[in-house]
C-alpha positions in Angstrom: -11.5 14.4 0.8 -14.0 14.6 -2.1 -13.3 16.9 -5.0 -9.9 18.0 -3.9 -7.1 17.9 -6.5 -4.4 17.4 -3.8 -6.0 14.1 -2.7 -6.3 13.0 -6.3 -2.6 13.7 -6.7 -1.8 11.5 -3.6 -4.0 8.7 -5.0 -2.6 8.9 -8.5 1.0 9.0 -7.3 0.4 6.1 -4.9 -1.1 4.1 -7.8 2.0 4.8 -10.0 4.3 3.8 -7.2 2.2 0.7 -6.5 2.2 -0.5 -10.1 5.9 0.3 -10.5 6.9 -1.7 -7.4 4.5 -4.6 -8.5 6.2 -4.8 -11.9 9.7 -4.8 -10.2 8.7 -7.6 -7.8 7.0 -9.5 -10.7 10.2 -9.2 -12.8 12.2 -10.4 -9.8 10.0 -13.4 -9.3 10.1 -14.2 -13.0 6.4 -13.7 -13.7 5.6 -13.3 -17.4 3.2 -10.6 -18.5 0.4 -12.2 -20.4 -3.4 -12.4 -20.4 -3.8 -14.0 -16.9 -1.4 -11.6 -15.2 -3.1 -8.6 -16.9 -6.4 -9.9 -15.6 -4.9 -10.3 -12.1 -3.7 -6.7 -12.2 -7.2 -5.6 -13.4 -8.9 -7.5 -10.6 -6.6 -6.1 -7.9 -6.7 -2.6 -9.3 -9.9 -1.8 -7.3 -8.5 -3.3 -4.1 -5.3 -1.3 -4.2 -7.3 1.9 -4.8 -9.6 1.0 -1.9 -6.6 0.6 0.4 -5.2 4.0 -0.6 -8.6 5.7 -0.3 -9.4 4.2 3.1 -6.0 5.2 4.5 -6.2 8.7 3.0 -9.7 9.2 4.3 -8.7 8.0 7.8 -5.7 10.3 7.8 -7.9 13.2 6.8 -10.6 12.5 9.4 -8.7 11.1 12.4 -5.1 12.1 11.8 -3.5 8.7 12.4 -2.8 5.4 10.7 -4.7 3.1 13.0 -6.8 1.8 10.2 -3.9 -0.3 8.9 -5.0 -3.5 10.8 -8.3 -3.4 9.0 -6.6 -3.0 5.7 -4.2 -5.8 6.5 -7.1 -8.1 7.5 -9.1 -7.4 4.3 -6.0 -7.8 2.0 -4.8 -10.9 3.7 -8.2 -12.5 3.3 -8.2 -11.9 -0.4 -4.6 -13.1 -0.7 -5.3 -16.3 1.2 -8.4 -17.0 -0.8 -6.4 -16.7 -4.0 -3.6 -19.0 -2.7 -6.2 -21.8 -2.9 -5.2 -21.8 -6.6 -2.0 -23.7 -5.6 -4.1 -26.6 -4.3 -5.8 -27.2 -7.6 -4.9 -30.1 -9.9 -1.8 -29.5 -12.0 -3.5 -28.5 -15.3 -5.7 -25.8 -13.7 -2.9 -24.6 -11.5 -0.6 -24.1 -14.5 -3.1 -21.7 -16.0 -4.0 -19.7 -12.8 -0.9 -19.7 -10.7 0.5 -16.5 -12.2 -2.9 -14.8 -11.8 -3.0 -15.6 -8.1 0.6 -14.6 -7.6 0.3 -11.2 -9.3 -2.8 -10.4 -7.3 -1.0 -11.4 -4.1 2.1 -9.3 -5.0 -0.1 -6.3 -6.0 -2.1 -6.4 -2.8 1.1 -6.9 -0.7 2.7 -3.9 -2.3 -0.5 -1.9 -1.9 -0.3 -2.5 1.9 3.2 -1.1 1.9 2.2 1.9 -0.2 -0.9 2.6 2.0 1.2 2.2 5.2 4.3 4.3 4.2 3.8 6.2 1.0 0.2 7.6 1.5 0.8 9.1 5.0 4.1 10.6 3.8 2.5 12.2 0.7 -0.4 13.4 2.9 2.0 15.2 5.2 4.0 16.7 2.4 0.9 18.1 0.7 -1.0 19.1 3.9 1.8 20.6 6.1 -0.7 22.7 8.1 -2.5 19.5 9.2 0.6 17.7 10.5 0.3 16.0 13.8 1.9 17.6 16.8 5.2 16.0 17.8 3.6 14.4 20.9 0.8 12.8 19.0 3.1 11.8 16.1 5.4 9.9 18.4 2.5 8.0 20.0 1.5 6.5 16.6 5.0 5.3 15.6 6.6 2.1 16.7 9.7 2.3 19.0 12.1 1.5 16.1 10.6 4.4 14.0 10.8 6.7 17.1 14.5 6.1 17.3 14.9 6.8 13.6 12.7 9.9 14.0 14.8 11.2 16.9 18.0 10.6 15.0 16.7 12.4 11.9 15.6 15.3 14.1 19.1 15.6 15.6 20.8 15.4 12.2 18.5 17.9 10.4 18.2 20.4 13.3 21.9 21.1 13.4 23.0 24.3 11.7 
């Protein structure tokens, strides 16, 4: 994975998607952009890159997305630790609530990006390393298997 421009492209595009979705969710939740929210984005920046790098490295080495539970556990631990901000007295909570909320939103979005976007980009950029159909179907949930079969039927017609 090291020193490969294609992997850098996956990470950079995942970062752009992650930040874009985070700003959309923050706008939807009515979070104002100020010093505390920018600090929250800065703090969570390393964690979102870590999620993408771990998923990409696991895809490259093992060929599946089974590392997601570990990413979920690590991210949820951080999110829950920051939710303690909402148990602080009112004055401190007013200052730090948007900080904790933007970090939680950013980490939640990074899990979605690591789970869906990173493997999709990896398969687009590395078509020779795609999983065989048998192995690909084993790693997908039953709902996604139905969607996959439907898309195969639709797109295989000529």
